[in-house]
C-alpha positions in Angstrom: 102.4 98.8 117.8 104.0 96.4 115.1 102.7 95.6 111.4 103.3 92.8 109.6 102.9 94.0 105.4 103.2 92.0 102.1 105.9 92.7 100.2 107.2 91.4 96.8 110.4 89.3 96.4 112.6 90.7 93.8 115.8 88.4 94.5 116.7 85.4 96.3 120.1 86.2 98.0 122.8 83.8 100.0 122.4 82.8 103.4 118.3 82.4 103.6 117.9 86.1 102.7 116.0 88.0 99.7 115.6 91.2 98.2 111.9 92.7 98.5 110.5 95.8 97.2 108.5 97.4 100.1 106.4 100.3 98.3 109.6 101.3 96.3 112.0 100.9 99.0 114.5 97.9 98.6 115.7 96.1 101.5 117.0 92.7 102.4 115.3 90.4 104.8 115.3 86.8 106.1 113.3 84.3 104.5 115.1 81.3 106.3 111.4 80.5 107.9 109.8 79.5 105.0 110.4 76.4 103.1 110.7 78.0 99.4 110.6 81.6 98.2 111.2 82.7 94.7 111.3 86.0 92.8 107.7 87.3 92.2 106.4 85.6 95.4 104.4 87.9 98.0 105.6 87.3 101.5 104.5 88.8 105.0 107.4 90.5 106.5 107.4 91.1 110.2 110.5 92.6 112.1 112.9 91.7 108.9 111.7 88.0 108.4 109.1 86.7 106.2 106.4 84.8 108.2 104.1 83.5 105.4 103.7 83.5 101.6 100.6 85.0 100.1 98.9 84.2 96.7 99.3 87.3 94.5 95.6 88.3 94.7 95.4 88.4 98.2 98.8 90.3 98.3 97.7 93.0 95.4 94.0 93.1 97.7 95.6 94.1 100.9 98.1 96.5 99.3 95.0 98.3 97.7 93.5 98.5 100.7 96.7 100.1 102.2 96.9 102.7 99.5 93.0 103.5 100.2 94.0 104.3 103.5 96.4 106.9 102.2 99.4 104.8 103.9 102.5 104.2 102.1 104.6 101.2 102.7 108.0 102.8 101.6 107.8 105.5 104.8 108.5 102.9 107.7 109.1 99.5 106.3 
């Protein structure tokens, strides 16, 4: 089963890439499917591609629910 999770964009890189923070794990992802992405934005990532932007409140609420379930993003993202 695949899961798309919200992550925070830390830095925009060249060639449609961005560095994200996923529960303390840094990773480069592809953001070319989105019109605009800026540091501080939350995006939904699925198999290495940002597929949607989220507002901060929605992203933080989702991440809080994930933590309440006892799950950690950094383990498998």
